[in-house]
C-alpha positions as CSV (number, residue, x, y, z in Angstrom):
1,M,23.0,-24.8,10.8
2,T,22.0,-27.7,12.6
3,K,18.7,-29.3,11.2
4,L,15.7,-28.3,13.0
5,V,13.4,-31.0,13.4
6,V,9.3,-30.9,14.1
7,P,7.4,-34.2,15.1
8,E,4.5,-36.0,13.2
9,G,0.8,-35.2,13.4
10,L,0.7,-31.1,14.1
11,L,-1.8,-31.3,10.9
12,G,-5.0,-29.9,12.3
13,K,-3.4,-28.4,15.4
14,N,-4.8,-24.8,16.0
15,I,-2.4,-21.8,14.4
16,I,-2.2,-18.9,16.1
17,F,-0.1,-16.4,14.2
18,L,0.7,-13.3,16.2
19,I,1.8,-10.1,14.3
20,S,3.4,-7.3,16.8
21,D,3.5,-4.5,14.5
22,A,7.0,-2.5,14.0
23,L,8.6,-4.9,16.3
24,G,12.4,-5.0,15.6
25,A,15.0,-7.4,15.9
26,Y,17.5,-4.6,17.1
27,Q,14.6,-4.5,20.2
28,K,17.1,-6.6,22.3
29,E,15.1,-6.1,25.9
30,Q,11.6,-7.3,24.0
31,V,12.7,-10.1,22.1
32,D,14.7,-11.9,24.9
33,E,11.1,-10.8,27.1
34,L,8.7,-12.9,24.1
35,Y,11.6,-15.2,24.0
36,R,11.0,-16.0,27.6
37,I,7.5,-16.2,27.5
38,L,7.3,-18.9,24.4
39,T,10.0,-21.1,25.8
40,P,10.7,-23.6,24.7
41,C,10.6,-22.5,20.8
42,W,12.9,-21.2,17.8
43,R,13.9,-17.7,17.5
44,F,15.4,-16.5,14.6
45,D,17.0,-13.2,15.0
46,N,18.3,-12.3,11.3
47,V,14.9,-12.0,9.6
48,I,14.1,-9.5,6.6
49,S,11.1,-8.2,6.2
50,N,9.1,-8.2,3.0
51,S,8.3,-4.6,3.4
52,C,8.3,-1.8,5.5
53,D,4.3,-1.1,4.8
54,T,2.3,-3.9,7.3
55,H,-0.3,-4.5,4.5
56,M,1.9,-5.5,1.8
57,V,4.5,-7.5,4.7
58,I,1.1,-9.8,5.8
59,T,-0.5,-10.4,1.9
60,S,3.3,-11.5,0.9
61,V,3.7,-13.7,3.9
62,M,0.3,-15.3,3.4
63,S,1.0,-16.4,0.3
64,S,5.0,-16.4,-0.1
65,R,5.1,-13.9,-3.0
66,L,6.7,-11.0,-3.2
67,A,5.8,-7.9,-1.7
68,I,5.7,-6.1,-4.9
69,E,3.7,-8.3,-6.7
70,C,0.7,-8.7,-4.2
71,H,0.6,-5.2,-3.7
72,M,0.3,-4.9,-7.7
73,K,-2.1,-7.1,-7.5
74,H,-4.9,-6.3,-4.7
75,M,-4.1,-3.3,-3.0
76,H,-6.6,-1.5,-1.1
77,L,-10.2,-1.7,-1.8
78,Y,-10.9,-4.9,-3.7
79,P,-13.8,-6.5,-3.9
80,E,-13.8,-10.4,-3.0
81,R,-14.2,-11.4,-6.3
82,D,-10.7,-9.3,-7.3
83,M,-8.5,-11.2,-4.9
84,P,-5.3,-12.8,-6.2
85,R,-5.9,-16.2,-7.6
86,F,-2.2,-17.2,-6.6
87,P,-3.0,-19.9,-2.9
88,A,-3.2,-18.1,0.2
89,L,-2.5,-19.5,3.2
90,K,-5.8,-19.6,4.3
91,D,-6.9,-21.4,1.1
92,I,-4.4,-24.4,1.5
93,L,-5.4,-24.8,5.3
94,G,-9.0,-24.8,4.0
95,K,-8.4,-28.0,2.2
96,Y,-7.8,-29.5,5.5
97,G,-10.7,-28.5,7.2
98,Y,-9.2,-25.3,9.1
99,H,-11.5,-22.0,9.6
100,T,-9.6,-19.0,9.2
101,Y,-10.5,-16.1,11.6
102,G,-8.5,-12.3,12.5
103,I,-8.4,-9.5,13.9
104,S,-6.4,-6.0,13.1
105,A,-5.5,-3.3,15.1
106,S,-5.4,-1.3,12.2
107,R,-8.4,0.1,10.2
108,A,-6.7,0.0,6.6
109,S,-5.9,-3.5,7.0
110,Q,-9.2,-4.4,7.7
111,F,-10.0,-2.9,4.4
112,R,-7.2,-4.3,2.5
113,L,-6.7,-7.7,3.7
114,R,-10.2,-9.5,3.4
115,E,-8.5,-12.5,2.0
116,I,-7.7,-13.2,5.7
117,N,-9.4,-11.5,7.6
118,P,-13.1,-12.1,7.0
119,M,-14.9,-11.2,10.1
120,G,-14.4,-7.4,8.8
121,Y,-15.4,-4.8,11.3
122,Q,-17.8,-7.2,13.4
123,Y,-15.7,-6.9,16.6
124,V,-14.0,-3.8,16.1
125,D,-14.7,-0.8,17.9
126,E,-16.2,2.5,16.3
127,H,-13.7,4.7,18.1
128,Y,-10.0,4.8,17.7
129,T,-7.2,6.6,18.8
130,G,-6.0,7.6,15.5
131,I,-7.0,7.6,12.5
132,N,-6.0,4.0,11.1
133,S,-4.8,2.3,14.6
134,M,-6.8,0.7,17.2
135,N,-4.6,0.8,20.8
136,Y,-4.0,-2.0,23.1
137,S,-7.3,-2.0,25.0
138,E,-9.4,-1.7,22.1
139,F,-7.9,-4.6,20.2
140,N,-8.2,-6.6,23.6
141,R,-12.1,-5.9,23.3
142,A,-12.3,-6.8,20.1
143,L,-10.2,-10.0,20.7
144,S,-12.5,-10.7,24.0
145,G,-15.7,-10.1,21.9
146,F,-14.9,-12.3,19.2
147,L,-14.2,-15.0,21.8
148,E,-17.2,-14.7,23.9
149,D,-19.2,-14.9,21.1
150,R,-18.1,-18.6,20.0
151,G,-18.8,-18.4,16.9
152,Y,-15.8,-20.2,15.8
153,E,-14.6,-23.3,15.2
154,F,-11.4,-25.8,15.5
155,P,-8.9,-26.4,13.6
156,M,-8.3,-22.7,13.6
157,F,-6.2,-20.5,11.9
158,F,-5.9,-17.5,13.9
159,T,-4.4,-14.0,12.9
160,L,-3.7,-11.0,15.5
161,H,-2.1,-8.5,14.5
162,Y,-1.6,-5.9,17.3
163,F,0.4,-2.6,18.6
164,A,2.5,-3.0,21.8
165,E,5.9,-4.1,21.7
166,R,7.2,-2.2,19.1
167,I,9.8,0.7,20.3
168,I,7.3,3.3,20.6
169,E,5.2,1.5,23.6
170,R,7.3,-1.1,24.5
171,E,4.9,-3.1,26.6
172,I,4.6,-6.6,26.7
173,K,1.2,-7.9,25.9
174,L,1.8,-11.6,24.2
175,E,1.7,-13.3,28.0
176,E,-2.0,-11.5,28.5
177,I,-3.0,-12.3,24.5
178,L,-1.9,-15.9,25.2
179,G,-4.1,-16.1,28.3
180,I,-7.1,-14.5,26.8
181,L,-7.0,-17.2,24.2
182,G,-6.6,-20.0,26.8
183,N,-9.7,-18.7,28.9
184,Y,-11.9,-20.4,25.7
185,G,-10.1,-23.2,25.4
186,I,-7.4,-22.0,22.7
187,N,-4.3,-23.4,24.7
188,H,-0.9,-22.0,22.7
189,E,0.8,-24.9,24.3
190,E,-1.2,-27.2,22.2
191,S,-1.0,-25.4,19.1
192,I,1.6,-23.9,16.4
193,V,2.3,-20.6,17.7
194,V,4.0,-18.1,14.9
195,L,5.2,-14.2,15.9
196,M,6.7,-12.2,14.1
197,G,7.2,-8.2,13.7
198,D,6.2,-7.4,10.6
199,H,8.6,-4.6,10.0
200,G,10.8,-2.5,12.5
201,F,10.9,1.1,13.4
202,P,13.4,4.1,12.7
203,P,14.5,4.4,16.6
204,N,15.3,7.7,15.9
205,S,12.3,9.3,14.8
206,S,10.3,11.9,16.6
207,Q,7.6,9.6,17.9
208,V,10.0,7.4,19.9
209,K,10.5,8.4,23.7
210,G,13.2,7.9,25.9
211,A,14.7,5.1,23.9
212,H,18.1,7.0,22.5
213,G,20.3,3.8,23.3
214,Y,18.7,1.9,20.5
215,A,20.0,4.7,17.9
216,P,23.6,5.7,18.3
217,M,23.6,6.6,14.8
218,E,22.1,7.8,12.0
219,S,21.8,5.4,9.1
220,R,21.5,6.6,5.6
221,S,17.9,7.1,5.3
222,A,17.3,9.0,8.4
223,L,15.3,11.5,5.9
224,Y,12.9,8.8,6.4
225,K,13.0,8.1,9.5
226,E,9.5,10.2,10.2
227,N,8.1,7.4,7.8
228,H,9.0,3.5,8.9
229,G,6.9,2.9,5.5
230,Q,10.0,4.8,3.4
231,C,12.7,3.9,5.6
232,L,14.7,0.9,4.4
233,D,17.3,1.1,7.3
234,N,18.4,-2.4,8.9
235,Y,16.1,-1.0,12.0
236,N,13.3,-0.9,9.7
237,T,14.0,-3.9,8.0
238,V,15.1,-6.9,10.2
239,V,13.1,-8.3,12.8
240,P,11.9,-11.5,14.7
241,L,10.3,-14.9,14.2
242,F,9.4,-17.1,16.9
243,L,8.2,-20.6,16.2
244,K,6.9,-23.0,18.9
245,F,4.8,-26.2,18.3
246,P,3.6,-28.8,20.3
247,G,6.5,-31.7,21.2
248,M,9.3,-29.6,20.5
249,G,12.4,-29.9,22.6
250,E,14.9,-27.1,23.8
251,G,14.7,-23.6,22.5
252,R,17.2,-22.2,20.0
253,V,17.8,-19.1,18.9
254,I,19.1,-19.0,15.3
255,S,21.1,-15.9,13.0
256,N,21.2,-17.4,10.0
257,L,19.6,-15.4,7.0
258,F,16.0,-16.1,6.4
259,S,13.0,-14.2,4.9
260,Q,10.0,-13.2,6.2
261,L,8.7,-15.4,2.4
262,D,10.1,-18.4,4.1
263,I,7.1,-18.7,6.7
264,L,4.5,-20.0,4.6
265,P,6.3,-22.9,3.4
266,T,7.6,-23.7,6.7
267,I,4.5,-23.6,8.2
268,L,3.1,-26.3,5.4
269,G,6.6,-28.2,6.5
270,M,5.4,-28.4,9.7
271,L,2.1,-30.0,9.2
272,G,3.7,-32.1,6.6
273,L,2.0,-30.8,3.6
274,R,5.1,-31.3,1.3
275,Q,2.9,-31.7,-1.9
276,D,1.3,-28.2,-1.1
277,I,4.6,-26.4,-1.4
278,K,5.9,-28.2,-4.3
279,D,2.3,-27.2,-5.9
280,G,2.5,-23.8,-4.5
281,G,5.2,-21.5,-6.8
282,F,6.6,-19.5,-3.5
283,S,8.8,-17.1,-3.5
284,G,10.2,-18.7,0.1
285,R,11.2,-22.4,0.8
286,N,10.8,-24.2,3.5
287,I,13.7,-23.4,6.2
288,L,13.1,-27.4,7.7
289,D,14.0,-28.8,4.8
290,S,17.4,-29.3,4.9
291,G,17.9,-29.9,0.8
292,N,17.3,-25.6,0.8
293,E,20.4,-24.8,2.2
294,S,22.3,-24.2,-0.8
295,F,19.4,-22.0,-2.1
296,F,19.4,-20.0,1.7
297,K,23.1,-19.7,1.2
298,N,23.2,-18.1,-1.8
299,R,19.8,-15.8,-2.0
300,L,18.8,-12.4,-2.4
301,I,16.3,-11.3,-0.3
302,R,13.9,-8.2,-1.7
303,T,12.2,-5.2,0.4
304,D,10.2,-3.0,-1.2
305,T,9.0,0.4,0.6
306,R,5.0,1.7,-0.5
307,H,7.1,2.6,-3.7
308,I,4.1,2.4,-5.7
309,Y,2.6,5.9,-4.6
310,D,5.6,7.1,-2.6
311,S,8.0,9.5,-3.5
312,N,11.4,7.9,-2.2
313,T,14.8,7.5,-3.9
314,R,15.4,4.8,-2.1
315,R,12.7,2.5,-3.0
316,T,14.2,-1.1,-2.8
317,A,16.8,-3.1,-1.1
318,I,18.1,-6.3,-1.9
319,T,19.9,-8.3,1.4
320,S,22.2,-11.4,1.2
321,R,24.7,-12.7,3.7
322,N,27.6,-10.6,2.7
323,Y,26.0,-7.2,1.3
324,K,22.9,-5.5,1.1
325,Y,22.1,-3.4,-2.0
326,V,19.5,-0.5,-2.0
327,Y,18.5,1.0,-5.1
328,E,15.5,3.3,-7.1
329,P,14.4,0.9,-9.8
330,D,13.8,3.4,-12.5
331,M,17.2,4.3,-12.4
332,V,18.9,0.7,-11.8
333,S,20.6,0.8,-16.0
334,S,22.1,4.2,-15.1
335,G,23.7,3.7,-12.2
336,Y,22.0,6.1,-10.1
337,N,20.4,6.4,-7.0
338,E,22.3,2.9,-6.3
339,E,24.3,1.9,-2.8
340,F,25.9,-1.2,-2.0
341,Y,26.8,-2.2,1.7
342,A,28.7,-5.0,3.5
343,A,26.4,-6.9,5.5
344,D,28.3,-6.1,8.9
345,D,27.7,-1.9,8.0
346,Y,24.9,-1.9,9.8
347,Y,24.6,1.9,10.0
348,E,25.5,2.2,6.4
349,T,28.1,4.3,6.5
350,T,30.8,3.0,3.3
351,N,28.7,3.2,-0.1
352,L,30.9,0.6,-2.1
353,A,28.7,0.7,-5.4
354,H,31.8,3.0,-7.1
355,E,34.8,0.5,-5.9
356,K,35.9,-1.5,-9.0
357,S,37.0,-4.5,-6.5
358,K,32.8,-4.9,-5.7
359,L,31.8,-4.4,-9.6
360,K,31.5,-8.5,-10.1
361,D,29.6,-8.4,-7.1
362,L,27.2,-5.4,-7.6
363,E,26.3,-6.9,-11.1
364,L,24.4,-9.8,-9.5
365,F,22.5,-7.6,-7.7
366,R,21.5,-5.4,-10.1
367,E,20.6,-8.9,-12.2
368,E,18.3,-9.7,-9.7
369,A,16.5,-6.3,-9.0
370,G,16.2,-5.9,-13.3
371,V,14.7,-9.8,-13.8
372,V,12.1,-8.7,-11.0
373,E,11.3,-5.6,-12.2
374,E,11.2,-6.4,-15.6
375,R,8.7,-9.0,-15.0
376,V,6.4,-7.1,-12.6
377,R,6.4,-4.5,-15.6
378,K,5.0,-7.1,-17.9
379,D,2.6,-8.5,-15.7
380,H,1.3,-4.9,-15.3
381,T,1.3,-4.0,-18.9
382,K,-1.0,-7.0,-19.5
383,R,-3.6,-6.0,-16.5
384,I,-3.9,-2.6,-17.8
385,G,-4.2,-3.8,-21.4
386,S,-6.8,-6.1,-20.2
387,N,-8.5,-2.8,-18.0
388,I,-8.4,-0.8,-21.0
389,S,-9.8,-3.2,-23.9
390,P,-13.5,-2.7,-22.8
391,Y,-13.0,0.5,-23.7
392,L,-10.7,0.7,-27.0
393,K,-13.6,-0.8,-28.6
394,Q,-15.4,2.5,-28.1
395,I,-13.1,4.6,-29.0
396,D,-13.4,5.7,-32.6
397,A,-10.8,4.1,-34.9
398,G,-9.9,6.6,-37.0
399,G,-9.9,10.5,-37.0
400,P,-7.2,12.7,-35.8
401,A,-5.0,12.8,-32.6
402,S,-7.6,13.1,-30.3
403,I,-7.1,11.5,-27.2
404,L,-6.3,13.3,-24.5
405,V,-4.3,11.1,-21.7
406,P,-3.5,13.5,-18.5
407,M,-1.5,12.8,-15.6
408,T,-3.7,11.8,-13.1
409,C,-2.0,9.0,-11.4
410,L,1.7,7.8,-10.7
411,K,4.5,8.0,-12.7
412,N,5.3,4.4,-13.5
413,Q,1.2,3.7,-14.3
414,Y,0.9,6.8,-16.0
415,L,3.7,5.4,-18.1
416,T,2.6,1.9,-18.5
417,T,-1.1,3.3,-19.6
418,V,0.3,5.4,-22.5
419,E,2.4,2.7,-24.1
420,V,-1.3,0.3,-24.2
421,L,-2.6,3.1,-25.6
422,A,-0.4,3.9,-28.4
423,Q,0.1,-0.1,-29.1
424,N,-3.3,0.5,-30.1
425,F,-3.4,3.8,-31.6
426,G,-0.6,5.0,-32.5
427,E,1.0,8.0,-30.9
428,H,-0.7,10.6,-33.5
429,R,-3.5,10.1,-32.1
430,I,-2.3,10.8,-28.3
431,Q,-2.3,13.8,-26.4
432,L,0.0,13.8,-23.0
433,L,-0.7,16.3,-20.3
434,Y,1.8,16.3,-17.9
435,P,4.2,18.6,-15.1
436,S,6.8,19.7,-17.4
437,F,9.1,18.7,-14.4
438,F,8.8,14.7,-16.1
439,E,9.6,16.0,-19.5
440,E,13.0,14.8,-19.8
441,E,12.5,11.1,-18.3
442,F,9.3,10.9,-20.3
443,H,11.1,11.6,-23.3
444,R,13.7,8.9,-22.7
445,K,11.4,6.3,-21.4
446,L,8.3,6.5,-24.0
447,N,10.6,6.8,-26.9
448,R,7.5,8.1,-29.5
449,K,6.6,11.1,-30.5
450,F,3.9,12.2,-29.0
451,T,1.8,15.8,-28.8
452,V,2.4,17.2,-25.1
453,S,1.5,19.8,-23.0
454,H,3.0,21.0,-19.6
455,Y,0.6,22.2,-16.5
456,E,2.7,23.6,-13.5
457,D,6.2,22.7,-12.5
458,H,6.0,20.9,-9.4
459,H,8.6,18.7,-8.1
460,F,7.1,16.8,-5.5
461,F,4.4,14.7,-6.9
462,G,2.5,13.0,-4.3
463,Y,-0.9,11.9,-2.9
464,S,-0.7,14.9,-0.2
465,T,-0.5,17.4,-2.7
466,C,-3.1,15.9,-5.2
467,N,-6.0,18.3,-4.3
468,E,-3.8,21.3,-3.3
469,V,-1.3,21.3,-6.3
470,I,-1.9,18.8,-9.2
471,Y,-5.7,18.9,-10.1
472,P,-5.9,23.1,-9.1
473,S,-2.7,23.3,-11.8
474,M,-4.3,21.2,-14.6
475,C,-7.8,23.1,-14.5
476,R,-6.0,25.6,-14.6
477,L,-4.1,25.1,-18.0
478,L,-7.6,23.0,-19.4
479,H,-9.3,26.7,-18.6
480,L,-11.4,25.4,-16.4
481,G,-11.0,27.5,-13.5
482,D,-9.8,26.9,-9.9
483,I,-10.9,23.8,-8.3
484,E,-12.1,24.4,-4.6
485,S,-9.2,23.2,-3.1
486,K,-9.6,23.4,0.7
487,W,-13.4,22.5,-0.4
488,K,-14.1,21.7,3.3
489,D,-13.4,25.6,4.8
490,P,-15.7,27.3,2.8
491,I,-18.8,24.9,4.5
492,T,-17.1,24.9,7.9
493,K,-17.1,28.8,7.7
494,F,-20.8,28.3,6.6
495,N,-21.9,26.1,9.4
496,W,-20.3,28.6,12.1
497,L,-22.1,31.6,10.7
498,L,-25.2,29.7,10.8
499,T,-25.0,29.0,13.9
500,R,-24.4,32.4,15.2
501,G,-27.7,33.4,13.3
502,Q,-25.6,35.7,10.5
503,I,-27.7,33.9,7.7
504,K,-26.5,36.7,5.4
505,E,-23.1,36.5,5.9
506,A,-23.5,32.3,5.7
507,R,-25.5,32.5,2.4
508,G,-22.4,35.0,1.1
509,V,-20.1,32.6,1.8
510,I,-22.1,29.5,0.0
511,K,-22.7,32.3,-2.9
512,S,-19.0,33.0,-3.5
513,M,-18.3,29.2,-4.1
514,L,-20.6,29.7,-7.4
515,S,-18.0,31.7,-9.0
516,K,-15.9,28.3,-8.7
517,T,-15.6,25.7,-11.6
518,P,-16.8,23.1,-11.2
519,I,-19.0,23.7,-8.1
520,D,-20.3,20.9,-6.0
521,E,-24.0,21.5,-6.3
522,K,-25.8,19.1,-4.6
523,L,-23.7,21.1,-1.6
524,I,-24.7,24.4,-2.5
525,K,-28.1,24.1,-2.6
526,S,-28.5,22.2,0.6
527,C,-26.9,24.9,2.2
528,L,-29.0,27.5,0.9
529,K,-31.9,25.7,1.7
530,K,-30.3,25.8,5.5
531,T,-30.6,29.7,5.2
532,G,-34.3,29.8,4.6
533,L,-34.8,30.6,0.8
534,Q,-37.3,28.4,-1.1
535,E,-36.8,26.0,-4.2
536,E,-37.4,28.5,-6.6
537,E,-34.9,31.1,-5.0
538,I,-32.4,28.3,-4.9
539,T,-32.8,27.2,-8.4
540,Q,-32.4,30.8,-9.7
541,L,-29.1,31.3,-7.6
542,V,-27.8,28.0,-8.6
543,P,-27.1,28.1,-12.4
544,E,-26.7,24.4,-14.5
545,S,-23.4,22.8,-15.4
546,K,-21.6,25.4,-17.6
547,Q,-21.1,24.0,-20.9
548,I,-17.1,24.1,-21.6
549,P,-15.8,23.9,-25.2
550,L,-14.5,20.4,-26.6
551,E,-10.8,22.2,-27.2
552,Y,-8.4,23.3,-24.7
553,K,-5.3,25.9,-25.0
554,T,-1.9,25.6,-23.5
555,K,1.0,27.9,-23.5
556,G,1.9,29.3,-26.8
557,D,-2.1,29.7,-27.8
558,R,-2.2,25.8,-28.9
559,H,-6.0,24.5,-29.4
560,H,-6.4,20.8,-29.3
561,L,-9.4,19.2,-29.8
562,V,-10.6,16.5,-27.6
563,N,-12.4,13.6,-28.7
564,Y,-12.0,11.3,-25.6
565,V,-10.1,11.7,-22.4
566,V,-8.3,8.4,-21.1
567,M,-8.0,9.2,-17.1
568,P,-5.8,6.6,-15.1
569,V,-6.0,6.3,-11.6
570,G,-4.1,4.8,-9.2
571,P,-5.8,2.5,-6.2
572,Y,-4.0,4.8,-4.0
573,Y,-6.0,7.7,-4.0
574,L,-9.1,5.9,-3.9
575,G,-8.1,3.6,-0.9
576,L,-7.0,6.5,1.1
577,S,-10.3,7.9,0.7
578,H,-12.1,5.2,2.3
579,Y,-9.8,5.7,5.9
580,D,-7.9,8.7,5.9
581,N,-9.6,12.1,4.3
582,P,-12.1,12.2,2.0
583,A,-11.2,15.8,0.9
584,N,-8.9,13.5,-1.2
585,L,-11.4,12.7,-3.4
586,K,-13.5,15.4,-3.7
587,P,-11.0,17.4,-6.0
588,Y,-10.5,13.6,-8.1
589,L,-14.5,14.0,-8.5
590,Q,-14.6,17.1,-9.4
591,L,-11.5,16.5,-12.0
592,M,-13.6,13.7,-13.4
593,D,-16.7,15.8,-14.3
594,C,-13.9,18.7,-16.0
595,F,-12.8,16.2,-18.3
596,R,-16.2,14.8,-18.8
597,K,-17.5,17.8,-19.9
598,I,-14.6,18.7,-22.5
599,C,-14.7,15.5,-24.4
600,N,-18.5,15.5,-24.3
601,N,-18.8,12.1,-21.8
602,H,-16.6,10.8,-23.8
603,L,-14.3,9.8,-20.6
604,Y,-13.0,6.2,-19.6
605,V,-11.4,6.0,-15.8
606,V,-9.0,3.6,-16.1
607,D,-7.5,1.5,-13.0
608,H,-4.7,-0.8,-13.3
609,F,-6.0,-3.4,-10.6
610,M,-10.0,-3.5,-10.4
611,D,-13.3,-2.3,-12.0
612,V,-12.9,1.7,-10.5
613,Q,-16.5,2.0,-11.2
614,I,-16.7,-0.3,-8.1
615,A,-14.2,1.5,-6.2
616,L,-15.9,5.2,-7.2
617,S,-19.2,3.5,-6.2
618,A,-18.6,2.4,-2.8
619,T,-15.8,5.3,-1.9
620,C,-18.4,8.1,-2.8
621,T,-21.3,5.7,-0.9
622,L,-19.1,5.9,2.4
623,W,-18.5,9.4,2.1
624,G,-21.6,10.8,0.8
625,F,-20.4,12.0,-2.1
C-alpha cells in the first residue's frame, strides 16, 4: 500500500465522528454515494468490525480495546464512577482542550455509552418509533435541538450515531447531516471527518425489502440472519470506513485489511500525538505509520457476537488476509464447532477445519483464540473475586456444606463464581443448583466434587426465557410454589374488568393471585383498594409473607440445609430491564425474595461487573418496583 500522508497542524481541528448504523461494505451503491459526498477522502473497503453489536463496537473503537474486554468491563447500566480506567478517545483529546459531545439514535446507547455521550437524554425525544431506537427524523430533531441551544464549545469531538444508509432503509442522509452542522458553524471541510459502519446487516433478513440482489447465496450463519447481533457472515462483519481532513490531496480507495481497532490510534496519528499512541497500550495500530506494515500483514482480527449472554454456536470470528476462523470459545480445545475458510470464500461454502494440509495454519488461529480467552477469563475471575470478597467475610468460616449457588446468570459467569467460592471455602461446603442439561459440561470444567441439584431440563438458556422457564422451574424444585410468569396478564385483566364496572370479578382476579408464592403484596393491596375495600379488609385478605423452612427438597427426597445463598447475576438481565421489558426483571426480584427467605436473609447477590445494588436500585426506581 502506498504510504498515506497527512499535513501537520491538524491538532485543534474539530472532529466529526459519524456512525452509520448497520452499514455493510457489500452495499456498493450506498458506499459509492457516501464516497462521492465526502470526496476527497480515503475510503477503506475491507475493515473488520470488532463486534456484531453496536454498543460493543463503539466502546471498542473509542478505546482501541477488544470488544470482549470492553464488554466484560462496563456493559449496560454503569454509574459514571464504574467506567473502565483505560484511556478512551475523549479522555486523550480532553488533555488537548477538546470538548466531547454525542447523539445516539439508539436508546440503549444513551444508557450504556456515557463515556462518549455525556448528554444523556437532554436532546432526545420521549417518543420512539421502536422500543430501542429513533428514526432519522427524530434523530434530526435531536441534532438540531442540540445545535440551536449553542451549548457547545470548540474544538469539539462530536459523535453522531444514526440509522439511514443501512440495507433496511438505504436512504443517504450524510449530506443532510453535514449541512445541518455547517449551518451552525461546524464546517466538515475544515474538520477531521470519520465515517464508519459499526457492523453490517444480513441482507437475507426478513427486515430487508427489495434487496435480494445483495444476497445471491446464504452464508453459513444464515440461521442467525434475523439477528445481526449473532451473525458472523461477511455481510455483517466487513464494513466501510472513510477518513477526511483539511488539506488532503486526491481521494483513495483502499482494499487492504484493517480493523476498527485501528481508528483511534490513526486519529491520534493524524493529530501528531505519537506519545499518546505509545502510552495507550492500544490493540489497534496507526494506519499512517509505515512501521506497522509488517503487523498489518500478519495480524489476526477478532470479532465477537453478543456471546456473553446469547445462545449462539458461532460466537467469535478471527480474520486474516488469507483465512477466516469461526468458533465457539468453550469448544476450542475439543475442535468442536470450529470452521476455517479461505478469505476469498465469501459465502463460507468450504470448511477447511479438518483438512490436514491446513492444520498448521489453523493452529495459529487456535492459539490466538486461546490466548485471548485465557486473558479475559483471568481478568473476569479476578473481578468476580474482588466483587465477592466483601461478602466472604460475612459467611461463617466453619460449619456444614451450607452455601447454595443457584444458576441465575449465564454459564461462564456461573462457573467462575463457583470457582471463586470453592477456592475460599472448599467444594464440600457448596451446593450447586443448575439445569441437568449442563451436568456433563459442568462436571468436566469444574473438576470438583460438589453437592449438585438439578432443576428442569431446558436446552435453551437465554434471557428471553428467564421469567417463563428458569425461575418457575427453580421455584418448583425449591417447593416455593410457582412464580406468576405472565405477571402482567392478571393485572391487565383486573384493569379491564374494573373499567367495565365488574368489581366482584376484578376482586376475584386479585384474590386468585394470593395463592401464588411469592406474591407482590404492594401491588395486590393497591388493586384491592381500587375495588373499594377498606384498609382493614385488605389487611385481613393479604397475609404476611409466608415463612419458608430453611431447607429445600430435591428429587429423591434429599433435604439440604441452606445457611447462605450466593446468587450470581449477569448485567444483561438488569440492563435489559432499563429499556426493554420490565417483565424480565420482575421474576428476578421475586426469586431473590424467595432465596432471602430460605436462608434467613443471608442472601448475597453478586454481579460480575459492578455494584449490583446500584443497578437494582436504579432499575426498580425506573420501573416503580
